[in-house]
HTML snippet that shows the backbone in 3Dmol.js (N, CA, C, O; Angstrom):
<script src="https://3Dmol.org/build/3Dmol-min.js"></script>
<div id="view" style="width:600px;height:400px;position:relative"></div>
<script>
const pdb = `
ATOM      1  N   MET A   1      11.033  23.221  29.490  1.00  0.00           N
ATOM      2  CA  MET A   1      12.421  22.730  29.358  1.00  0.00           C
ATOM      3  C   MET A   1      13.349  22.900  30.969  1.00  0.00           C
ATOM      4  O   MET A   1      13.599  23.912  31.624  1.00  0.00           O
ATOM      5  N   ASP A   2      13.730  21.271  31.244  1.00  0.00           N
ATOM      6  CA  ASP A   2      14.964  20.692  32.475  1.00  0.00           C
ATOM      7  C   ASP A   2      15.740  20.442  31.823  1.00  0.00           C
ATOM      8  O   ASP A   2      15.611  20.331  30.604  1.00  0.00           O
ATOM      9  N   GLY A   3      17.076  20.235  32.644  1.00  0.00           N
ATOM     10  CA  GLY A   3      18.525  19.999  31.980  1.00  0.00           C
ATOM     11  C   GLY A   3      19.144  19.526  33.128  1.00  0.00           C
ATOM     12  O   GLY A   3      18.849  19.626  34.319  1.00  0.00           O
ATOM     13  N   GLU A   4      19.905  19.081  32.640  1.00  0.00           N
ATOM     14  CA  GLU A   4      21.222  18.940  33.369  1.00  0.00           C
ATOM     15  C   GLU A   4      22.945  18.715  33.160  1.00  0.00           C
ATOM     16  O   GLU A   4      23.552  18.708  32.089  1.00  0.00           O
ATOM     17  N   ALA A   5      23.198  18.634  33.784  1.00  0.00           N
ATOM     18  CA  ALA A   5      24.757  18.082  33.280  1.00  0.00           C
ATOM     19  C   ALA A   5      25.611  17.501  34.256  1.00  0.00           C
ATOM     20  O   ALA A   5      25.496  17.255  35.457  1.00  0.00           O
ATOM     21  N   PHE A   6      27.175  17.237  32.757  1.00  0.00           N
ATOM     22  CA  PHE A   6      27.537  15.892  34.022  1.00  0.00           C
ATOM     23  C   PHE A   6      29.460  15.821  33.255  1.00  0.00           C
ATOM     24  O   PHE A   6      29.383  16.123  32.064  1.00  0.00           O
ATOM     25  N   THR A   7      30.601  15.588  33.573  1.00  0.00           N
ATOM     26  CA  THR A   7      31.570  15.995  33.381  1.00  0.00           C
ATOM     27  C   THR A   7      32.206  14.604  33.219  1.00  0.00           C
ATOM     28  O   THR A   7      31.908  13.681  33.977  1.00  0.00           O
ATOM     29  N   TYR A   8      33.242  14.453  32.038  1.00  0.00           N
ATOM     30  CA  TYR A   8      33.589  12.816  32.538  1.00  0.00           C
ATOM     31  C   TYR A   8      35.157  13.572  31.784  1.00  0.00           C
ATOM     32  O   TYR A   8      35.275  14.472  30.952  1.00  0.00           O
ATOM     33  N   ALA A   9      36.346  12.613  32.621  1.00  0.00           N
ATOM     34  CA  ALA A   9      37.397  13.167  32.529  1.00  0.00           C
ATOM     35  C   ALA A   9      38.143  12.092  31.468  1.00  0.00           C
ATOM     36  O   ALA A   9      39.106  11.490  31.943  1.00  0.00           O
ATOM     37  N   GLY A  10      37.859  11.864  30.375  1.00  0.00           N
ATOM     38  CA  GLY A  10      38.653  11.682  29.103  1.00  0.00           C
ATOM     39  C   GLY A  10      39.943  12.024  28.725  1.00  0.00           C
ATOM     40  O   GLY A  10      40.388  13.071  29.196  1.00  0.00           O
ATOM     41  N   ARG A  11      40.665  11.349  27.954  1.00  0.00           N
ATOM     42  CA  ARG A  11      42.097  10.866  27.473  1.00  0.00           C
ATOM     43  C   ARG A  11      42.563  12.372  26.973  1.00  0.00           C
ATOM     44  O   ARG A  11      43.579  12.880  27.447  1.00  0.00           O
ATOM     45  N   SER A  12      41.803  13.014  26.044  1.00  0.00           N
ATOM     46  CA  SER A  12      41.613  13.802  25.370  1.00  0.00           C
ATOM     47  C   SER A  12      41.664  15.176  26.308  1.00  0.00           C
ATOM     48  O   SER A  12      42.048  16.245  25.834  1.00  0.00           O
ATOM     49  N   GLY A  13      41.238  15.033  27.680  1.00  0.00           N
ATOM     50  CA  GLY A  13      40.719  16.087  28.544  1.00  0.00           C
ATOM     51  C   GLY A  13      39.393  16.104  29.064  1.00  0.00           C
ATOM     52  O   GLY A  13      38.697  15.099  28.922  1.00  0.00           O
ATOM     53  N   PRO A  14      38.879  17.268  29.737  1.00  0.00           N
ATOM     54  CA  PRO A  14      37.604  16.915  30.496  1.00  0.00           C
ATOM     55  C   PRO A  14      36.344  17.274  29.287  1.00  0.00           C
ATOM     56  O   PRO A  14      36.378  18.152  28.424  1.00  0.00           O
ATOM     57  N   TRP A  15      35.439  16.439  29.519  1.00  0.00           N
ATOM     58  CA  TRP A  15      34.571  16.666  28.627  1.00  0.00           C
ATOM     59  C   TRP A  15      33.197  17.241  29.744  1.00  0.00           C
ATOM     60  O   TRP A  15      32.986  17.077  30.945  1.00  0.00           O
ATOM     61  N   VAL A  16      32.635  17.792  28.909  1.00  0.00           N
ATOM     62  CA  VAL A  16      31.298  18.730  29.341  1.00  0.00           C
ATOM     63  C   VAL A  16      30.158  18.101  28.765  1.00  0.00           C
ATOM     64  O   VAL A  16      30.066  18.223  27.544  1.00  0.00           O
ATOM     65  N   CYS A  17      29.096  17.335  29.462  1.00  0.00           N
ATOM     66  CA  CYS A  17      27.750  17.154  28.871  1.00  0.00           C
ATOM     67  C   CYS A  17      26.701  17.894  29.228  1.00  0.00           C
ATOM     68  O   CYS A  17      26.399  17.774  30.415  1.00  0.00           O
ATOM     69  N   THR A  18      25.914  18.765  28.467  1.00  0.00           N
ATOM     70  CA  THR A  18      24.711  19.012  29.136  1.00  0.00           C
ATOM     71  C   THR A  18      23.648  18.755  28.360  1.00  0.00           C
ATOM     72  O   THR A  18      24.103  18.704  27.217  1.00  0.00           O
ATOM     73  N   ILE A  19      22.808  18.616  28.335  1.00  0.00           N
ATOM     74  CA  ILE A  19      21.652  17.862  28.583  1.00  0.00           C
ATOM     75  C   ILE A  19      19.839  18.571  29.300  1.00  0.00           C
ATOM     76  O   ILE A  19      19.409  18.608  30.453  1.00  0.00           O
ATOM     77  N   SER A  20      19.327  18.945  28.194  1.00  0.00           N
ATOM     78  CA  SER A  20      18.143  19.566  28.347  1.00  0.00           C
ATOM     79  C   SER A  20      17.197  18.719  27.355  1.00  0.00           C
ATOM     80  O   SER A  20      17.210  18.204  26.236  1.00  0.00           O
ATOM     81  N   ARG A  21      16.378  18.900  28.464  1.00  0.00           N
ATOM     82  CA  ARG A  21      14.690  17.665  28.268  1.00  0.00           C
ATOM     83  C   ARG A  21      13.451  18.836  28.058  1.00  0.00           C
ATOM     84  O   ARG A  21      13.636  19.992  28.439  1.00  0.00           O
ATOM     85  N   THR A  22      12.328  18.461  27.491  1.00  0.00           N
ATOM     86  CA  THR A  22      11.321  19.283  26.909  1.00  0.00           C
ATOM     87  C   THR A  22      10.652  17.966  26.474  1.00  0.00           C
ATOM     88  O   THR A  22      11.216  16.969  26.022  1.00  0.00           O
ATOM     89  N   TYR A  23       8.665  18.257  26.814  1.00  0.00           N
ATOM     90  CA  TYR A  23       7.877  17.543  26.675  1.00  0.00           C
ATOM     91  C   TYR A  23       7.666  18.038  25.537  1.00  0.00           C
ATOM     92  O   TYR A  23       8.088  19.158  25.249  1.00  0.00           O
ATOM     93  N   LEU A  24       7.041  17.359  24.776  1.00  0.00           N
ATOM     94  CA  LEU A  24       6.405  17.776  23.275  1.00  0.00           C
ATOM     95  C   LEU A  24       5.071  17.455  23.339  1.00  0.00           C
ATOM     96  O   LEU A  24       5.057  16.443  24.040  1.00  0.00           O
ATOM     97  N   ASP A  25       3.882  17.727  23.009  1.00  0.00           N
ATOM     98  CA  ASP A  25       2.663  17.285  22.683  1.00  0.00           C
ATOM     99  C   ASP A  25       2.717  16.310  22.649  1.00  0.00           C
ATOM    100  O   ASP A  25       3.646  15.756  22.062  1.00  0.00           O
ATOM    101  N   GLY A  26       1.436  15.422  23.461  1.00  0.00           N
ATOM    102  CA  GLY A  26       1.173  14.475  23.947  1.00  0.00           C
ATOM    103  C   GLY A  26       2.333  13.709  24.756  1.00  0.00           C
ATOM    104  O   GLY A  26       2.286  12.480  24.691  1.00  0.00           O
ATOM    105  N   GLY A  27       3.069  14.119  25.291  1.00  0.00           N
ATOM    106  CA  GLY A  27       3.435  14.117  25.938  1.00  0.00           C
ATOM    107  C   GLY A  27       4.920  13.199  25.844  1.00  0.00           C
ATOM    108  O   GLY A  27       5.460  12.620  26.787  1.00  0.00           O
ATOM    109  N   VAL A  28       5.216  13.235  24.950  1.00  0.00           N
ATOM    110  CA  VAL A  28       6.640  12.327  23.994  1.00  0.00           C
ATOM    111  C   VAL A  28       7.760  13.466  24.419  1.00  0.00           C
ATOM    112  O   VAL A  28       7.689  14.661  24.129  1.00  0.00           O
ATOM    113  N   LEU A  29       8.512  13.005  24.957  1.00  0.00           N
ATOM    114  CA  LEU A  29       9.987  13.389  25.539  1.00  0.00           C
ATOM    115  C   LEU A  29      10.895  13.355  24.690  1.00  0.00           C
ATOM    116  O   LEU A  29      11.183  12.398  23.972  1.00  0.00           O
ATOM    117  N   TYR A  30      11.627  14.885  24.740  1.00  0.00           N
ATOM    118  CA  TYR A  30      12.593  15.113  23.081  1.00  0.00           C
ATOM    119  C   TYR A  30      13.809  15.283  24.474  1.00  0.00           C
ATOM    120  O   TYR A  30      13.721  15.300  25.702  1.00  0.00           O
ATOM    121  N   ALA A  31      14.500  15.349  23.848  1.00  0.00           N
ATOM    122  CA  ALA A  31      16.480  15.467  24.751  1.00  0.00           C
ATOM    123  C   ALA A  31      17.281  16.056  23.381  1.00  0.00           C
ATOM    124  O   ALA A  31      17.132  15.788  22.189  1.00  0.00           O
ATOM    125  N   VAL A  32      18.059  16.841  23.980  1.00  0.00           N
ATOM    126  CA  VAL A  32      19.194  17.603  23.219  1.00  0.00           C
ATOM    127  C   VAL A  32      20.296  17.241  24.005  1.00  0.00           C
ATOM    128  O   VAL A  32      20.030  17.142  25.203  1.00  0.00           O
ATOM    129  N   ALA A  33      21.698  16.968  23.614  1.00  0.00           N
ATOM    130  CA  ALA A  33      22.883  17.122  24.554  1.00  0.00           C
ATOM    131  C   ALA A  33      23.602  17.722  23.558  1.00  0.00           C
ATOM    132  O   ALA A  33      23.389  17.549  22.358  1.00  0.00           O
ATOM    133  N   ASP A  34      24.766  18.690  24.203  1.00  0.00           N
ATOM    134  CA  ASP A  34      25.604  19.223  23.358  1.00  0.00           C
ATOM    135  C   ASP A  34      27.458  18.465  24.830  1.00  0.00           C
ATOM    136  O   ASP A  34      27.546  18.472  26.058  1.00  0.00           O
ATOM    137  N   ILE A  35      28.550  17.944  23.611  1.00  0.00           N
ATOM    138  CA  ILE A  35      29.227  17.545  24.260  1.00  0.00           C
ATOM    139  C   ILE A  35      30.395  18.504  23.358  1.00  0.00           C
ATOM    140  O   ILE A  35      30.436  18.766  22.155  1.00  0.00           O
ATOM    141  N   ALA A  36      31.402  18.935  24.617  1.00  0.00           N
ATOM    142  CA  ALA A  36      32.450  20.123  24.423  1.00  0.00           C
ATOM    143  C   ALA A  36      33.968  19.656  25.249  1.00  0.00           C
ATOM    144  O   ALA A  36      34.170  19.722  26.461  1.00  0.00           O
ATOM    145  N   CYS A  37      34.418  19.431  24.750  1.00  0.00           N
ATOM    146  CA  CYS A  37      35.993  19.324  25.430  1.00  0.00           C
ATOM    147  C   CYS A  37      36.640  20.979  25.601  1.00  0.00           C
ATOM    148  O   CYS A  37      36.512  22.014  24.947  1.00  0.00           O
ATOM    149  N   ARG A  38      37.214  20.680  26.554  1.00  0.00           N
ATOM    150  CA  ARG A  38      38.503  21.786  26.675  1.00  0.00           C
ATOM    151  C   ARG A  38      37.618  23.334  25.574  1.00  0.00           C
ATOM    152  O   ARG A  38      37.915  24.053  24.621  1.00  0.00           O
ATOM    153  N   GLY A  39      36.607  23.150  26.401  1.00  0.00           N
ATOM    154  CA  GLY A  39      35.573  24.792  25.929  1.00  0.00           C
ATOM    155  C   GLY A  39      34.952  24.386  24.590  1.00  0.00           C
ATOM    156  O   GLY A  39      33.763  24.684  24.471  1.00  0.00           O
ATOM    157  N   GLU A  40      35.512  23.785  23.602  1.00  0.00           N
ATOM    158  CA  GLU A  40      34.734  23.366  22.494  1.00  0.00           C
ATOM    159  C   GLU A  40      33.619  22.714  22.173  1.00  0.00           C
ATOM    160  O   GLU A  40      33.446  21.789  22.967  1.00  0.00           O
ATOM    161  N   GLN A  41      32.709  22.788  21.290  1.00  0.00           N
ATOM    162  CA  GLN A  41      31.679  22.045  21.040  1.00  0.00           C
ATOM    163  C   GLN A  41      31.935  21.344  20.063  1.00  0.00           C
ATOM    164  O   GLN A  41      32.215  21.780  18.946  1.00  0.00           O
ATOM    165  N   ARG A  42      31.835  19.703  20.513  1.00  0.00           N
ATOM    166  CA  ARG A  42      32.237  18.873  19.473  1.00  0.00           C
ATOM    167  C   ARG A  42      31.351  18.180  18.520  1.00  0.00           C
ATOM    168  O   ARG A  42      31.607  17.806  17.375  1.00  0.00           O
ATOM    169  N   CYS A  43      30.082  18.058  19.311  1.00  0.00           N
ATOM    170  CA  CYS A  43      28.567  17.430  19.437  1.00  0.00           C
ATOM    171  C   CYS A  43      27.102  17.278  19.805  1.00  0.00           C
ATOM    172  O   CYS A  43      26.662  16.969  20.912  1.00  0.00           O
ATOM    173  N   LYS A  44      26.473  17.523  18.791  1.00  0.00           N
ATOM    174  CA  LYS A  44      25.078  17.987  19.221  1.00  0.00           C
ATOM    175  C   LYS A  44      24.765  16.588  19.304  1.00  0.00           C
ATOM    176  O   LYS A  44      25.333  15.845  18.504  1.00  0.00           O
ATOM    177  N   ILE A  45      23.550  15.853  20.556  1.00  0.00           N
ATOM    178  CA  ILE A  45      22.780  14.620  19.710  1.00  0.00           C
ATOM    179  C   ILE A  45      21.695  14.804  19.998  1.00  0.00           C
ATOM    180  O   ILE A  45      21.631  14.340  21.137  1.00  0.00           O
ATOM    181  N   ALA A  46      20.145  15.417  19.584  1.00  0.00           N
ATOM    182  CA  ALA A  46      19.204  14.749  19.712  1.00  0.00           C
ATOM    183  C   ALA A  46      18.088  13.567  19.736  1.00  0.00           C
ATOM    184  O   ALA A  46      18.133  12.677  18.888  1.00  0.00           O
ATOM    185  N   LEU A  47      17.114  13.593  20.713  1.00  0.00           N
ATOM    186  CA  LEU A  47      16.706  12.508  20.790  1.00  0.00           C
ATOM    187  C   LEU A  47      15.185  12.264  21.071  1.00  0.00           C
ATOM    188  O   LEU A  47      14.651  13.044  21.860  1.00  0.00           O
ATOM    189  N   SER A  48      14.497  11.358  20.564  1.00  0.00           N
ATOM    190  CA  SER A  48      13.325  11.349  20.685  1.00  0.00           C
ATOM    191  C   SER A  48      13.033  10.101  22.001  1.00  0.00           C
ATOM    192  O   SER A  48      13.311   8.912  21.841  1.00  0.00           O
ATOM    193  N   LEU A  49      12.480  10.620  23.165  1.00  0.00           N
ATOM    194  CA  LEU A  49      12.532   9.530  23.567  1.00  0.00           C
ATOM    195  C   LEU A  49      11.334   8.863  24.082  1.00  0.00           C
ATOM    196  O   LEU A  49      11.115   8.079  25.005  1.00  0.00           O
ATOM    197  N   GLY A  50      10.483   9.557  22.985  1.00  0.00           N
ATOM    198  CA  GLY A  50       8.330   8.697  23.553  1.00  0.00           C
ATOM    199  C   GLY A  50       8.429   8.970  24.790  1.00  0.00           C
ATOM    200  O   GLY A  50       9.024  10.020  25.032  1.00  0.00           O
ATOM    201  N   ARG A  51       7.986   8.286  25.805  1.00  0.00           N
ATOM    202  CA  ARG A  51       7.447   8.208  26.711  1.00  0.00           C
ATOM    203  C   ARG A  51       7.880   7.739  28.135  1.00  0.00           C
ATOM    204  O   ARG A  51       7.276   7.488  29.178  1.00  0.00           O
ATOM    205  N   THR A  52       9.311   7.728  27.695  1.00  0.00           N
ATOM    206  CA  THR A  52      10.282   7.414  28.919  1.00  0.00           C
ATOM    207  C   THR A  52      10.551   7.715  30.002  1.00  0.00           C
ATOM    208  O   THR A  52      11.420   8.587  29.997  1.00  0.00           O
ATOM    209  N   PRO A  53      10.139   7.339  31.280  1.00  0.00           N
ATOM    210  CA  PRO A  53      10.131   7.879  32.768  1.00  0.00           C
ATOM    211  C   PRO A  53      11.489   8.865  32.812  1.00  0.00           C
ATOM    212  O   PRO A  53      12.547   8.585  32.250  1.00  0.00           O
ATOM    213  N   ASP A  54      11.257   9.988  33.538  1.00  0.00           N
ATOM    214  CA  ASP A  54      12.892  10.986  34.142  1.00  0.00           C
ATOM    215  C   ASP A  54      13.309  10.338  33.566  1.00  0.00           C
ATOM    216  O   ASP A  54      13.506  10.243  32.355  1.00  0.00           O
ATOM    217  N   PRO A  55      13.631   9.435  34.912  1.00  0.00           N
ATOM    218  CA  PRO A  55      15.193   9.302  35.624  1.00  0.00           C
ATOM    219  C   PRO A  55      15.866   8.230  34.564  1.00  0.00           C
ATOM    220  O   PRO A  55      17.082   8.217  34.369  1.00  0.00           O
ATOM    221  N   ASP A  56      15.058   7.437  33.977  1.00  0.00           N
ATOM    222  CA  ASP A  56      15.813   6.581  32.813  1.00  0.00           C
ATOM    223  C   ASP A  56      16.109   7.302  31.009  1.00  0.00           C
ATOM    224  O   ASP A  56      16.725   6.963  29.999  1.00  0.00           O
ATOM    225  N   SER A  57      15.379   8.255  31.382  1.00  0.00           N
ATOM    226  CA  SER A  57      15.725   8.907  30.528  1.00  0.00           C
ATOM    227  C   SER A  57      17.016   9.431  30.244  1.00  0.00           C
ATOM    228  O   SER A  57      17.734   9.093  29.303  1.00  0.00           O
ATOM    229  N   ILE A  58      17.432  10.855  31.713  1.00  0.00           N
ATOM    230  CA  ILE A  58      18.645  10.930  32.152  1.00  0.00           C
ATOM    231  C   ILE A  58      19.388   9.838  31.282  1.00  0.00           C
ATOM    232  O   ILE A  58      19.376   9.696  30.059  1.00  0.00           O
ATOM    233  N   GLU A  59      19.956   9.197  32.136  1.00  0.00           N
ATOM    234  CA  GLU A  59      20.325   7.742  31.928  1.00  0.00           C
ATOM    235  C   GLU A  59      20.916   7.055  30.422  1.00  0.00           C
ATOM    236  O   GLU A  59      22.003   6.593  30.077  1.00  0.00           O
ATOM    237  N   ILE A  60      19.455   7.276  29.673  1.00  0.00           N
ATOM    238  CA  ILE A  60      19.963   7.192  28.432  1.00  0.00           C
ATOM    239  C   ILE A  60      20.527   8.319  27.751  1.00  0.00           C
ATOM    240  O   ILE A  60      21.541   8.173  27.068  1.00  0.00           O
ATOM    241  N   VAL A  61      20.268   8.828  27.808  1.00  0.00           N
ATOM    242  CA  VAL A  61      21.381   9.818  27.286  1.00  0.00           C
ATOM    243  C   VAL A  61      22.788  10.102  27.726  1.00  0.00           C
ATOM    244  O   VAL A  61      23.597   9.974  26.807  1.00  0.00           O
ATOM    245  N   LYS A  62      22.985  10.237  28.173  1.00  0.00           N
ATOM    246  CA  LYS A  62      23.982  10.082  29.098  1.00  0.00           C
ATOM    247  C   LYS A  62      24.857   8.676  28.722  1.00  0.00           C
ATOM    248  O   LYS A  62      26.052   8.836  28.472  1.00  0.00           O
ATOM    249  N   ALA A  63      24.361   7.460  28.681  1.00  0.00           N
ATOM    250  CA  ALA A  63      24.922   6.582  27.616  1.00  0.00           C
ATOM    251  C   ALA A  63      25.734   7.084  26.428  1.00  0.00           C
ATOM    252  O   ALA A  63      26.912   6.988  26.083  1.00  0.00           O
ATOM    253  N   LYS A  64      24.186   7.891  25.739  1.00  0.00           N
ATOM    254  CA  LYS A  64      24.817   7.966  24.303  1.00  0.00           C
ATOM    255  C   LYS A  64      26.018   9.080  23.989  1.00  0.00           C
ATOM    256  O   LYS A  64      26.799   9.173  23.042  1.00  0.00           O
ATOM    257  N   CYS A  65      25.802  10.010  25.375  1.00  0.00           N
ATOM    258  CA  CYS A  65      27.465  11.002  25.824  1.00  0.00           C
ATOM    259  C   CYS A  65      28.636  10.490  26.173  1.00  0.00           C
ATOM    260  O   CYS A  65      29.629  11.205  26.044  1.00  0.00           O
ATOM    261  N   LEU A  66      28.763   9.226  26.657  1.00  0.00           N
ATOM    262  CA  LEU A  66      29.995   8.438  26.355  1.00  0.00           C
ATOM    263  C   LEU A  66      29.770   7.671  25.925  1.00  0.00           C
ATOM    264  O   LEU A  66      29.903   6.683  26.647  1.00  0.00           O
ATOM    265  N   GLU A  67      29.392   7.452  24.855  1.00  0.00           N
ATOM    266  CA  GLU A  67      29.482   6.320  23.781  1.00  0.00           C
ATOM    267  C   GLU A  67      29.752   6.905  22.685  1.00  0.00           C
ATOM    268  O   GLU A  67      30.071   6.222  21.712  1.00  0.00           O
ATOM    269  N   TRP A  68      29.683   8.339  22.598  1.00  0.00           N
ATOM    270  CA  TRP A  68      29.886   9.520  21.711  1.00  0.00           C
ATOM    271  C   TRP A  68      31.909  10.345  21.705  1.00  0.00           C
ATOM    272  O   TRP A  68      32.748  10.900  20.995  1.00  0.00           O
ATOM    273  N   ILE A  69      31.693   9.935  22.781  1.00  0.00           N
ATOM    274  CA  ILE A  69      32.987  10.627  23.380  1.00  0.00           C
ATOM    275  C   ILE A  69      34.181   9.377  23.303  1.00  0.00           C
ATOM    276  O   ILE A  69      35.364   9.690  23.164  1.00  0.00           O
ATOM    277  N   GLU A  70      33.849   8.245  23.384  1.00  0.00           N
ATOM    278  CA  GLU A  70      35.056   7.003  24.073  1.00  0.00           C
ATOM    279  C   GLU A  70      35.100   6.886  22.353  1.00  0.00           C
ATOM    280  O   GLU A  70      36.248   6.554  22.058  1.00  0.00           O
ATOM    281  N   GLN A  71      34.303   7.033  21.181  1.00  0.00           N
ATOM    282  CA  GLN A  71      34.520   7.016  19.891  1.00  0.00           C
ATOM    283  C   GLN A  71      35.535   8.033  19.094  1.00  0.00           C
ATOM    284  O   GLN A  71      36.609   8.058  18.492  1.00  0.00           O
ATOM    285  N   ALA A  72      34.594   8.734  19.454  1.00  0.00           N
ATOM    286  CA  ALA A  72      35.670  10.320  19.449  1.00  0.00           C
ATOM    287  C   ALA A  72      37.193  10.035  19.636  1.00  0.00           C
ATOM    288  O   ALA A  72      38.095  10.137  18.805  1.00  0.00           O
ATOM    289  N   GLU A  73      37.246   9.647  20.963  1.00  0.00           N
ATOM    290  CA  GLU A  73      39.068   9.203  21.412  1.00  0.00           C
ATOM    291  C   GLU A  73      39.243   7.990  20.359  1.00  0.00           C
ATOM    292  O   GLU A  73      39.102   8.500  19.248  1.00  0.00           O
ATOM    293  N   ALA A  74      39.400   7.101  20.273  1.00  0.00           N
ATOM    294  CA  ALA A  74      39.076   5.907  19.646  1.00  0.00           C
ATOM    295  C   ALA A  74      39.965   6.910  18.086  1.00  0.00           C
ATOM    296  O   ALA A  74      41.047   6.810  17.509  1.00  0.00           O
ATOM    297  N   ARG A  75      38.945   7.658  17.977  1.00  0.00           N
ATOM    298  CA  ARG A  75      39.273   8.347  16.631  1.00  0.00           C
ATOM    299  C   ARG A  75      40.979   8.907  16.962  1.00  0.00           C
ATOM    300  O   ARG A  75      42.111   8.680  16.537  1.00  0.00           O
ATOM    301  N   LEU A  76      40.501   9.517  17.692  1.00  0.00           N
ATOM    302  CA  LEU A  76      41.670  10.827  17.690  1.00  0.00           C
ATOM    303  C   LEU A  76      43.125   9.478  18.045  1.00  0.00           C
ATOM    304  O   LEU A  76      44.138   9.491  17.346  1.00  0.00           O
ATOM    305  N   ASP A  77      42.993   8.743  18.864  1.00  0.00           N
ATOM    306  CA  ASP A  77      44.074   7.133  19.393  1.00  0.00           C
ATOM    307  C   ASP A  77      44.486   7.096  17.854  1.00  0.00           C
ATOM    308  O   ASP A  77      45.665   7.217  17.519  1.00  0.00           O
ATOM    309  N   ALA A  78      43.695   6.963  17.151  1.00  0.00           N
ATOM    310  CA  ALA A  78      44.203   6.544  16.018  1.00  0.00           C
ATOM    311  C   ALA A  78      44.941   6.918  15.082  1.00  0.00           C
ATOM    312  O   ALA A  78      45.576   6.166  14.343  1.00  0.00           O
ATOM    313  N   GLU A  79      44.914   8.258  15.034  1.00  0.00           N
ATOM    314  CA  GLU A  79      45.637   9.290  14.293  1.00  0.00           C
ATOM    315  C   GLU A  79      46.501   9.533  14.437  1.00  0.00           C
ATOM    316  O   GLU A  79      47.301   9.754  13.529  1.00  0.00           O
ATOM    317  N   GLU A  80      46.940   9.661  16.560  1.00  0.00           N
ATOM    318  CA  GLU A  80      48.064  10.077  16.641  1.00  0.00           C
ATOM    319  C   GLU A  80      49.387   9.401  15.845  1.00  0.00           C
ATOM    320  O   GLU A  80      49.374   8.170  15.801  1.00  0.00           O
ATOM    321  N   PRO A  81      50.447  10.037  15.258  1.00  0.00           N
ATOM    322  CA  PRO A  81      51.295   9.483  14.729  1.00  0.00           C
ATOM    323  C   PRO A  81      52.571   8.368  15.749  1.00  0.00           C
ATOM    324  O   PRO A  81      53.175   8.609  16.794  1.00  0.00           O
ATOM    325  N   MET A  82      52.562   7.371  15.010  1.00  0.00           N
ATOM    326  CA  MET A  82      53.534   6.226  15.803  1.00  0.00           C
ATOM    327  C   MET A  82      54.021   6.685  16.648  1.00  0.00           C
ATOM    328  O   MET A  82      53.566   6.452  17.769  1.00  0.00           O
ATOM    329  N   THR A  83      55.632   7.896  16.426  1.00  0.00           N
ATOM    330  CA  THR A  83      55.875   8.558  17.508  1.00  0.00           C
ATOM    331  C   THR A  83      55.979   8.591  18.190  1.00  0.00           C
ATOM    332  O   THR A  83      56.978   8.446  18.894  1.00  0.00           O
ATOM    333  N   ARG A  84      54.237   8.968  18.516  1.00  0.00           N
ATOM    334  CA  ARG A  84      53.845   9.809  19.880  1.00  0.00           C
ATOM    335  C   ARG A  84      53.289   8.524  21.116  1.00  0.00           C
ATOM    336  O   ARG A  84      52.819   8.507  22.254  1.00  0.00           O
ATOM    337  N   ARG A  85      53.701   7.528  20.032  1.00  0.00           N
ATOM    338  CA  ARG A  85      52.564   6.795  21.371  1.00  0.00           C
ATOM    339  C   ARG A  85      54.117   5.517  22.335  1.00  0.00           C
ATOM    340  O   ARG A  85      53.825   4.817  23.305  1.00  0.00           O
TER     341      ARG A  85
END
`;
const viewer = $3Dmol.createViewer("view");
viewer.addModel(pdb, "pdb");
viewer.setStyle({}, {cartoon: {color: "spectrum"}});
viewer.zoomTo();
viewer.render();
</script>
């Protein structure tokens, strides 16, 4: 199993994404990403990436993490009271 981490400076604070990848039987690539903000885990994404080449696999998982973060921040923005905008 190998992995990588990256940070994203979002509107609601710094986000940390930790990605772990492993190959299953038959060479199928499986990845798990943990997404946290301010030290609290917010989401876990699990993806089966088939036989995706290594460099492409990390980029696919990063894109999924950023997509989830942007959706989460949009939900938070929508929940803010009008007086705080």
